[in-house]
N, C-alpha and C positions, 0 to 999 in steps of 0.2 A: 138473579138468584145470588144471595149473599150467604156464605156459610164458612165454617171452620174446616180447613183442609185436614183430612184424616192422616196425611203422611207427614206434614211438617207443622201442624198446629198453628197455622196463621189464618187470618181472615182473607177470604177470596171472594171475588165477584165474577160471575159469568153472565153475559147477556144471552138468554136462551129463547127459543121459540118452541112452544108445546106443539107437537105434530100429531098426536093421537093417543089412544088408550089401548093397551094390550089387555083385553078383557080376561083372557086366560090367566095371566099373571096378576091382574089387578094393579098394574103400574102404568103411569103415563110415559109417553115417549117424548123426547125433545132433541133438538139439535142446537149447537152453538150458533150464534148469529154469524153469518158468513160461511158456514160449514154445511156439508151435506151428510156427514156421519150422524147416525141416529143413536141415542143413548136412552137408557131407562132412568127415570127419576127413582130415588130410593122408595122402598116400600112405605105405605101410608104411615105406619107407626114410627118411621124414622124421619118423616118430612118436617117435624117440628124443630129439628136441628138446623133447618135452613129457613131463610126468609125470602119470600117471593113478592115481587112488585110487578105491576103492569107497566109495560113500556121499556124503552131503552134510554141511554144517556141520562140516567137518573141524577138528581142534584145533590149527591153526597160523595164523600171521599172516604175510602177505607185506608187503614194505616199501611197496608202492604203496597199501596199505590204511591206512597210518599217516602220521605226520609224520616218520618215519625213512627217507624215500625216498632211494635211492642212485642208481638209473638208470645202471647200468654194463653193461648188456646181459648180465647174469648172472641166475640165479635167486636172489633175495634173500629170506630170511626174517628175522623179527624175533622174538627169544626171549631169555629169561634162563636157559633150560635147554637148551643145545645138545645135551647127551647124550640127553635125552628126545626131542627133535626128530629127531636122527639115527636113533635106534632106531625111532621111528614111521615114518620114511621107508623104512628098510631092511625093516621088517616089512610095511608096507602099500602100498608103491608096486607097481602092477600091471605095470609095464614097467621094472624096475630096469636101469640101465646105468651102468657106471663112467664112461663119457664124460659122461653127464648129471650124475652125482654130482660130478665134478670141477669143474662149473660152478655149484655151490650154495654160497652164502655166507650168513652170518648177521651181524646186529648186535644189540646189546642194546637193551632197552627204556628205558634210562636217558634222562634228559631234558637231555642236553648239547645245545648249539646244533647245528643240522644241519651246519654247516661242519666239526664235529669228529667226525662219525660214523666209527667204525672198523668195518671188516668183516673177517671171518675165514672161511677155508674151513670148511665144515661137515664135509667128508670130506677131511682133509689127506692129501697124498700119502704113501705108505708110505716110511719111511726105509730107505735101502739101505746 
């Protein structure tokens, strides 16, 4: 699960395991990989703020896992191959949403000082 943390507005990644459905609340239950504590996923109308993928050890890096941290309340990836990342997300995201895709940015892995990090939309708006 990739999402924007509500407390500090940074991109976060959690490897989760869906464990069930609470039919009374209409919400799925999950646990973090390697944990026993059970949590509720957000309500269905709030799920589009998060991206879900099948599997663990996914082949991408988010900015908060590196020294390329941006902290702009967007979903930020770090890659030197944006085309491959874009294709991976389009193919493997379990809950694709254009609204979410509009909030995905990337920066490169180059080693410029953090003050000069440039970010670009991974899914640029269609030209009209």
